[in-house]
ROTORDREN-483329 format. One record per residue: residue in one letter; x, y, z of N, C-alpha, C in turn. Coordinates in pm, whole numbers, padded with zeros to 5 digits, always signed. Example, Ala and Ser with C-alpha at 12.3 -4.5 7.8 and 13.67 -1.06 7.14 Angstrom:
// residues 2
A+01319-00569+00780+01230-00450+00780+01320-00330+00780/S+01285-00225+00708+01367-00106+00714+01290+00003+00787/
This chain:
// residues 284
M+00227-03067+00377+00288-02938+00406+00181-02839+00450/T+00212-02761+00554+00125-02653+00597+00206-02524+00595/A+00154-02421+00532+00228-02297+00514+00250-02225+00646/T+00365-02159+00657+00390-02064+00765+00312-01937+00735/L+00227-01896+00829+00147-01776+00807+00232-01652+00834/M+00223-01556+00746+00299-01431+00758+00209-01329+00828/D+00244-01297+00951+00160-01219+01041+00179-01069+01016/G+00093-01013+00933+00104-00871+00901+00075-00781+01019/K-00009-00825+01112-00039-00743+01230+00086-00720+01314/T+00164-00825+01336+00284-00812+01417+00390-00727+01346/V+00408-00750+01218+00507-00672+01142+00465-00526+01138/A+00336-00500+01115+00287-00362+01110+00306-00293+01245/A+00283-00365+01354+00302-00306+01486+00447-00266+01507/R+00539-00347+01458+00681-00312+01469+00715-00188+01386/V+00660-00180+01264+00683-00062+01179+00626+00062+01246/R+00507+00052+01300+00443+00167+01363+00520+00212+01488/A+00574+00118+01563+00655+00156+01678+00782+00228+01635/D+00840+00181+01526+00959+00248+01472+00924+00389+01424/V+00808+00404+01360+00763+00535+01315+00746+00629+01434/A+00683+00581+01541+00662+00664+01659+00795+00712+01717/T+00895+00626+01715+01028+00665+01763+01087+00772+01674/R+01074+00756+01543+01127+00855+01448+01056+00989+01463/V+00925+00984+01486+00848+01107+01505+00896+01182+01629/A+00914+01108+01740+00959+01171+01864+01098+01230+01849/E+01187+01158+01780+01323+01207+01761+01324+01333+01674/L+01242+01334+01569+01236+01450+01481+01183+01572+01557/A+01079+01551+01637+01021+01662+01713+01122+01716+01814/E+01200+01628+01874+01298+01672+01973+01415+01746+01908/Q+01458+01698+01792+01577+01754+01728+01547+01881+01647/S+01427+01892+01593+01400+02004+01502+01272+02080+01533/A+01199+02036+01633+01070+02097+01668+00967+02080+01558/V+00992+01989+01464+00896+01959+01357+00822+01831+01392/R+00691+01837+01388+00609+01718+01411+00536+01684+01281/P+00556+01566+01225+00491+01531+01099+00339+01544+01109/G+00279+01587+00999+00134+01601+00994+00078+01538+00868/L-00034+01469+00882-00098+01401+00768-00232+01466+00739/A-00251+01511+00616-00379+01567+00571-00454+01459+00492/T-00561+01407+00550-00649+01315+00479-00767+01394+00424/I-00798+01374+00297-00906+01447+00231-01012+01346+00187/L-01129+01358+00247-01240+01267+00221-01355+01346+00160/V-01406+01297+00047-01518+01362-00021-01639+01269-00013/G-01747+01320+00042-01871+01242+00046-01885+01158+00171/D-01980+01064+00164-02019+00988+00283-02017+00838+00261/D-01927+00791+00174-01916+00647+00152-01875+00578+00282/P-01953+00484+00334-01923+00425+00464-01786+00358+00472/A-01749+00285+00368-01619+00217+00371-01505+00319+00374/S-01518+00425+00296-01414+00528+00295-01401+00595+00432/H-01514+00616+00497-01511+00675+00632-01433+00584+00728/V-01458+00455+00718-01387+00360+00806-01238+00363+00778/Y-01200+00360+00650-01058+00359+00614-00988+00486+00663/V-01052+00601+00640-00990+00728+00680-00980+00737+00832/A-01084+00692+00901-01080+00694+01048-00963+00610+01100/S-00938+00496+01037-00827+00410+01080-00693+00479+01058/K-00679+00547+00943-00556+00617+00912-00533+00733+01008/R-00637+00807+01039-00624+00920+01131-00589+00872+01271/K-00652+00766+01315-00624+00712+01448-00478+00666+01458/A-00431+00597+01356-00292+00549+01356-00194+00666+01352/C-00230+00770+01277-00147+00890+01267-00128+00954+01405/V-00237+00974+01477-00230+01036+01610-00157+00945+01708/A-00181+00814+01699-00114+00720+01789+00037+00722+01772/A+00084+00756+01651+00228+00762+01625+00288+00897+01663/G+00204+00988+01713+00255+01118+01755+00250+01226+01649/M+00184+01198+01536+00171+01296+01429+00048+01383+01450/T+00041+01492+01376-00077+01578+01383-00174+01542+01271/D-00302+01555+01302-00410+01514+01212-00470+01639+01148/H-00460+01648+01014-00512+01763+00941-00621+01715+00844/H-00730+01666+00900-00834+01605+00817-00922+01711+00752/R-00958+01686+00625-01055+01768+00554-01168+01678+00503/H-01291+01708+00543-01407+01632+00494-01493+01726+00411/L-01505+01693+00283-01581+01776+00189-01712+01707+00153/P-01817+01784+00128-01946+01723+00092-01940+01653-00043/A-02033+01562-00064-02034+01481-00186-02048+01566-00311/E-02114+01682-00300-02136+01767-00417-02020+01863-00443/T-01908+01847-00373-01792+01932-00394-01752+01936-00542/T-01716+02054-00589-01674+02069-00728-01526+02032-00741/Q-01485+02007-00864-01343+01979-00892-01256+02096-00845/H-01304+02217-00871-01228+02337-00833-01208+02343-00683/D-01312+02315-00605-01301+02323-00460-01213+02210-00404/L-01224+02093-00464-01137+01983-00421-00991+02017-00445/E-00961+02067-00564-00823+02100-00595-00772+02217-00511/A-00861+02311-00477-00822+02421-00389-00787+02369-00250/T-00861+02267-00204-00832+02207-00074-00696+02137-00076/I-00668+02067-00184-00538+01999-00198-00426+02103-00202/D-00448+02211-00277-00347+02317-00286-00320+02381-00150/E-00425+02398-00072-00411+02455+00063-00322+02366+00150/A-00349+02236+00144-00267+02142+00221-00124+02139+00169/A-00108+02151+00038+00026+02150-00021+00108+02269+00027/D+00041+02383+00050+00110+02505+00091+00129+02515+00242/D+00066+02426+00317+00070+02432+00463+00197+02366+00516/P+00287+02439+00579+00412+02378+00628+00390+02276+00740/A+00273+02279+00804+00244+02181+00908+00204+02045+00852/V+00174+02042+00722+00132+01917+00656+00253+01854+00587/S+00289+01734+00632+00401+01660+00570+00355+01573+00456/G+00233+01519+00469+00182+01428+00368+00035+01453+00339/I-00005+01426+00215-00143+01446+00171-00196+01315+00113/L-00316+01278+00156-00380+01157+00106-00523+01190+00066/V-00555+01171-00061-00692+01186-00109-00755+01047-00111/Q-00859+01028-00030-00920+00895-00020-00997+00863-00148/L-00964+00750-00206-01032+00703-00327-01125+00587-00292/P-01233+00566-00368-01271+00641-00488-01341+00772-00453/L-01329+00868-00545-01402+00993-00533-01541+00978-00596/P-01635+01065-00563-01764+01063-00633-01744+01070-00785/P-01833+01010-00861-01809+00993-01006-01798+01123-01085/H-01847+01234-01034-01838+01359-01110-01701+01425-01097/L-01613+01369-01014-01481+01427-00991-01374+01348-01066/D-01271+01418-01113-01159+01358-01186-01048+01326-01086/S-01037+01199-01051-00940+01160-00948-00797+01179-00996/D-00770+01153-01124-00634+01170-01175-00590+01316-01165/A-00679+01407-01203-00645+01550-01195-00625+01593-01050/A-00705+01538-00960-00691+01574-00819-00559+01523-00762/I-00527+01397-00790-00401+01340-00739-00281+01416-00794/A-00292+01463-00918-00181+01535-00980-00148+01665-00909/R-00242+01718-00829-00216+01842-00756-00124+01821-00637/I-00107+01698-00594-00027+01671-00475+00121+01679-00511/P+00200+01761-00441+00345+01765-00468+00408+01629-00438/A+00505+01590-00517+00569+01459-00499+00624+01443-00358/G+00674+01550-00299+00730+01542-00165+00629+01518-00056/K+00499+01538-00086+00392+01513+00010+00300+01399-00035/D+00339+01329-00140+00256+01223-00198+00277+01093-00121/V+00221+01085-00001+00249+00970+00087+00179+00843+00041/D+00088+00852-00056+00030+00733-00117+00113+00686-00237/G+00207+00769-00282+00293+00731-00395+00219+00714-00525/L+00114+00794-00548+00025+00773-00662+00044+00871-00776/T+00115+00979-00757+00128+01077-00864+00218+01025-00977/T+00204+01088-01092+00289+01051-01206+00436+01075-01174/V+00465+01181-01101+00603+01209-01063+00657+01097-00974/S+00579+01055-00875+00623+00946-00787+00645+00817-00866/A+00555+00789-00960+00569+00670-01044+00695+00678-01129/G+00726+00797-01179+00847+00814-01259+00973+00796-01176/L+00974+00849-01055+01089+00831-00966+01111+00683-00936/L+01001+00611-00911+01012+00468-00886+01067+00395-01008/S+01013+00428-01125+01057+00362-01248+01204+00385-01275/R+01253+00504-01242+01394+00537-01266+01485+00495-01151/G+01427+00438-01046+01508+00395-00932+01561+00511-00850/Q+01493+00625-00856+01536+00743-00782+01458+00755-00652/I+01513+00832-00559+01453+00847-00427+01315+00911-00439/G+01218+00853-00369+01083+00907-00368+00997+00827-00274/L+00873+00872-00258+00777+00803-00172+00710+00691-00253/R+00707+00571-00195+00658+00454-00266+00515+00420-00227/P+00436+00364-00320+00299+00324-00286+00296+00231-00165/C+00197+00252-00079+00199+00190+00053+00183+00038+00050/T+00086-00012-00026+00065-00157-00027+00184-00231-00086/P+00238-00191-00203+00358-00258-00252+00475-00251-00154/A+00495-00135-00092+00604-00124+00006+00580-00217+00124/G+00454-00232+00163+00421-00323+00273+00448-00468+00238/V+00420-00506+00113+00450-00643+00068+00599-00671+00078/V+00682-00577+00030+00827-00597+00036+00873-00604+00181/E+00817-00523+00268+00854-00526+00410+00821-00662+00471/L+00706-00718+00436+00670-00852+00484+00770-00957+00436/L+00803-00952+00308+00897-01050+00252+01032-01041+00322/D+01078-00918+00347+01206-00900+00415+01200-00951+00558/T+01091-00923+00626+01078-00965+00766+01085-01117+00779/Y+01025-01187+00683+01025-01333+00689+01144-01394+00613/S+01242-01308+00580+01368-01353+00518+01344-01434+00391/I+01248-01389+00311+01223-01451+00180+01320-01390+00081/P+01412-01468+00023+01511-01411-00070+01443-01350-00193/L+01489-01231-00230+01436-01163-00347+01533-01166-00465/A+01660-01145-00441+01759-01144-00549+01761-01280-00618/G+01733-01280-00747+01734-01403-00824+01605-01483-00817/A+01511-01442-00731+01385-01515-00720+01295-01483-00840/H+01215-01580-00878+01114-01557-00982+00984-01520-00913/V+00940-01397-00934+00816-01347-00875+00712-01336-00985/V+00596-01393-00961+00483-01378-01052+00376-01297-00980/I+00339-01183-01040+00234-01097-00987+00111-01113-01075/V-00001-01145-01014-00126-01156-01088-00205-01028-01061/G-00205-00939-01160-00268-00807-01145-00172-00699-01190/R-00221-00604-01270-00133-00503-01328-00179-00361-01297/S-00251-00343-01185-00304-00211-01153-00192-00113-01122/A-00223+00016-01141-00127+00122-01108-00110+00138-00958/L-00204+00082-00880-00195+00092-00734-00106-00015-00674/V-00106-00135-00732-00033-00246-00669+00058-00318-00768/G+00002-00379-00869+00079-00469-00955+00200-00406-01020/R+00181-00294-01087+00292-00232-01160+00399-00176-01066/P+00362-00095-00964+00469-00046-00875+00536-00157-00797/L+00463-00261-00760+00526-00372-00690+00629-00441-00779/G+00595-00456-00907+00692-00512-01000+00820-00430-01005/Q+00806-00297-01005+00923-00209-01008+01006-00223-00880/L+00940-00230-00765+01013-00246-00639+01091-00376-00636/L+01031-00482-00687+01097-00612-00684+01209-00621-00787/L+01191-00558-00903+01300-00551-01000+01421-00479-00940/A+01394-00374-00861+01503-00301-00797+01577-00386-00695/R+01514-00493-00649+01577-00587-00555+01632-00710-00628/D+01644-00701-00758+01706-00805-00841+01624-00933-00853/A+01493-00920-00835+01405-01034-00866+01377-01037-01016/T+01340-01154-01065+01290-01168-01202+01138-01166-01193/V+01075-01071-01260+00932-01045-01239+00851-01075-01364/T+00745-01153-01346+00645-01177-01449+00513-01119-01399/I+00446-01039-01483+00316-00983-01446+00209-01045-01535/C+00113-01111-01471-00001-01170-01541-00124-01082-01519/H-00227-01102-01602-00344-01015-01595-00462-01088-01657/S-00571-01014-01677-00696-01076-01720-00687-01140-01859/K-00591-01099-01941-00577-01154-02075-00472-01265-02082/T-00408-01295-01970-00305-01400-01969-00371-01536-01992/Q-00317-01612-02085-00370-01745-02110-00294-01849-02027/R-00365-01954-01987-00308-02065-01910-00233-02010-01787/L-00308-01939-01704-00251-01870-01589-00168-01963-01500/A-00218-02080-01474-00149-02170-01383-00010-02210-01434/E+00008-02214-01566+00140-02247-01620+00244-02142-01581/H+00199-02018-01566+00290-01911-01525+00309-01910-01373/T+00199-01919-01301+00209-01904-01156+00284-02020-01091/R+00276-02140-01150+00344-02255-01089+00496-02247-01105/Q+00544-02151-01182+00688-02131-01193+00743-02038-01085/A+00653-01978-01006+00693-01872-00915+00755-01925-00787/D+00866-01861-00747+00915-01878-00610+00829-01796-00515/I+00785-01679-00565+00696-01591-00489+00579-01557-00579/L+00459-01588-00535+00338-01561-00611+00256-01454-00537/I+00224-01346-00606+00150-01236-00545+00017-01220-00618/A-00091-01236-00544-00225-01228-00602-00282-01090-00575/A-00300-01010-00681-00350-00873-00666-00443-00839-00782/A-00531-00933-00814-00619-00916-00930-00757-00865-00892/G-00792-00871-00764-00925-00829-00721-01033-00928-00757/V-00995-01056-00770-01090-01162-00804-01092-01264-00690/R-01203-01275-00624-01216-01363-00508-01183-01507-00543/G-01091-01568-00467-01060-01710-00480-00994-01748-00611/L-00933-01652-00679-00875-01680-00811-00763-01784-00804/I-00681-01777-00701-00564-01864-00691-00595-01985-00603/G-00588-02102-00666-00609-02226-00593-00481-02308-00585/A-00490-02427-00532-00372-02512-00514-00303-02540-00647/E-00382-02549-00754-00324-02582-00884-00237-02470-00940/H-00245-02352-00881-00165-02239-00928-00031-02225-00855/V-00008-02306-00754+00104-02282-00663+00205-02395-00668/R+00332-02361-00690+00438-02460-00678+00457-02495-00531/P+00465-02624-00497+00483-02660-00356+00603-02589-00292/G+00578-02527-00178+00683-02457-00106+00697-02310-00141/A+00621-02262-00240+00633-02122-00281+00575-02029-00174/T+00620-01904-00177+00563-01799-00092+00447-01735-00167/V+00333-01724-00099+00212-01669-00162+00165-01547-00082/I+00157-01434-00149+00111-01310-00088-00025-01274-00146/D-00125-01260-00058-00262-01231-00101-00294-01085-00072/V-00299-01003-00179-00329-00861-00164-00480-00835-00170/G-00556-00929-00221-00700-00909-00239-00775-00901-00107/I-00886-00831-00110-00975-00828+00007-01118-00814-00041/H-01204-00906+00005-01343-00911-00038-01432-00934+00085/R-01540-00857+00094-01635-00873+00204-01743-00973+00163/T-01763-01073+00245-01865-01174+00219-01950-01190+00345/P-02065-01255+00335-02145-01279+00456-02069-01357+00563/E-01971-01434+00521-01893-01514+00616-01772-01437+00671/G-01748-01317+00618-01632-01238+00662-01543-01201+00545/L-01422-01157+00576-01327-01114+00474-01254-01233+00414/C-01225-01224+00284-01141-01324+00218-01061-01253+00110/G-00970-01327+00046-00881-01265-00051-00892-01323-00190/D-00790-01298-00270-00782-01353-00406-00734-01498-00405/V-00686-01542-00290-00633-01678-00276-00734-01765-00202/D-00756-01886-00251-00838-01984-00180-00754-02038-00064/F-00770-01979+00052-00683-02009+00165-00685-02157+00202/D-00803-02217+00207-00814-02357+00250-00735-02450+00159/Q-00730-02419+00030-00652-02502-00062-00502-02472-00053/V-00469-02343-00057-00330-02304-00078-00244-02322+00047/H-00303-02313+00166-00219-02324+00286-00162-02465+00302/R-00217-02561+00228-00164-02698+00232-00052-02720+00131/V-00026-02619+00045+00073-02633-00061+00189-02536-00044/A+00158-02413-00006+00259-02306+00000+00355-02326+00117/G+00472-02261+00103+00567-02259+00214+00539-02148+00312/H+00504-02028+00257+00461-01913+00335+00335-01857+00271/L+00246-01802+00354+00118-01752+00302+00068-01640+00393/T+00019-01531+00330-00045-01425+00409-00193-01455+00425/P-00247-01442+00547-00390-01460+00567-00467-01334+00529/V-00597-01347+00510-00688-01233+00495-00806-01258+00588/P-00826-01171+00686-00748-01049+00716-00620-01081+00793/G-00542-00977+00819-00425-00991+00906-00294-01012+00834/G-00294-01002+00701-00170-01019+00626-00121-00887+00571/V-00151-00860+00444-00105-00738+00379-00178-00615+00431/G-00305-00628+00465-00387-00514+00504-00326-00423+00609/P-00283-00476+00724-00225-00390+00827-00098-00319+00781/M-00029-00376+00683+00096-00316+00637+00072-00186+00560/T-00044-00171+00498-00068-00052+00415-00067+00074+00500/I-00141+00073+00612-00142+00191+00699-00005+00212+00763/A+00063+00103+00800+00196+00117+00860+00292+00187+00765/M+00287+00152+00637+00377+00215+00541+00334+00357+00509/L+00205+00387+00519+00159+00525+00506+00222+00613+00614/L+00224+00564+00736+00286+00639+00846+00436+00654+00822/S+00499+00548+00775+00642+00554+00746+00672+00658+00639/N+00589+00661+00534+00606+00761+00428+00591+00902+00483/T+00496+00922+00574+00470+01055+00626+00588+01108+00707/V+00646+01024+00791+00762+01071+00868+00884+01087+00777/T+00895+01004+00675+01003+01021+00577+00990+01155+00504/A+00867+01191+00466+00843+01318+00400+00877+01434+00492/A+00846+01422+00620+00879+01527+00716+01030+01543+00731/H+01101+01432+00738+01247+01437+00746+01306+01507+00625/A+01252+01478+00507+01304+01541+00385+01285+01691+00388/T+01173+01736+00446+01148+01880+00457+01251+01946+00547/V+01284+01881+00659+01380+01935+00754+01520+01940+00691/S+01549+01841+00605+01682+01831+00545+01707+01937+00439/R+01596+01989+00380+01612+02087+00272+01654+02224+00324/
């Protein structure tokens, strides 16, 4: 058996094209053009690359770019004042604080300043509560992108047993909530889980989001299962994920590659959240 590769680049391109259409329609109907405020603190090279990609995609979709770049020595007070300014700006539909922040800053306190209606990363406590209660709100981008991939490839969710390896507030926990809302049966494993393979081999859908390179091998996968690799690791040979691709692609039914799987979906869903936030503003 050779797994069908789930092409995140193609799916993301379709989502982004849909976003561009929604942006144009909103601008025509209401004269409102969605705007994304990205807030970057310091000079971390990887963060610069990530923010540049988000800004470029934002402009390509027809949105306005409201970038703020603060020096590494920025105080908590000045960072929060910048977030408050963006929150009060009617031209800004969504706010994204690029993480990680420099160690002297409190990222939780900073994220908490973002109004739920502009929380396009879906990271605030309010957004998490709305998700937990099944109420309307902006969802975290990577988990939303995983669900979009599963839907695109017609992977049944209702009644499926999903095993998520990783319990982070960014991916594992919100993804579990999204899948429960779609009537999946969800098991979440983590660093303290014993006999990991005994759990993962029961999965119809196995999602690796532990941040451990090559954690999931063939022995962890039931033949024919769908395997989603959320991990990303830079190596001298290039990018790889939490899944040992060479082993697992011979066992799984569907498999996301790294790169080109979940990664492109994150920015696509960020854009989708931003236009959704803009629509909500117009509706109020």
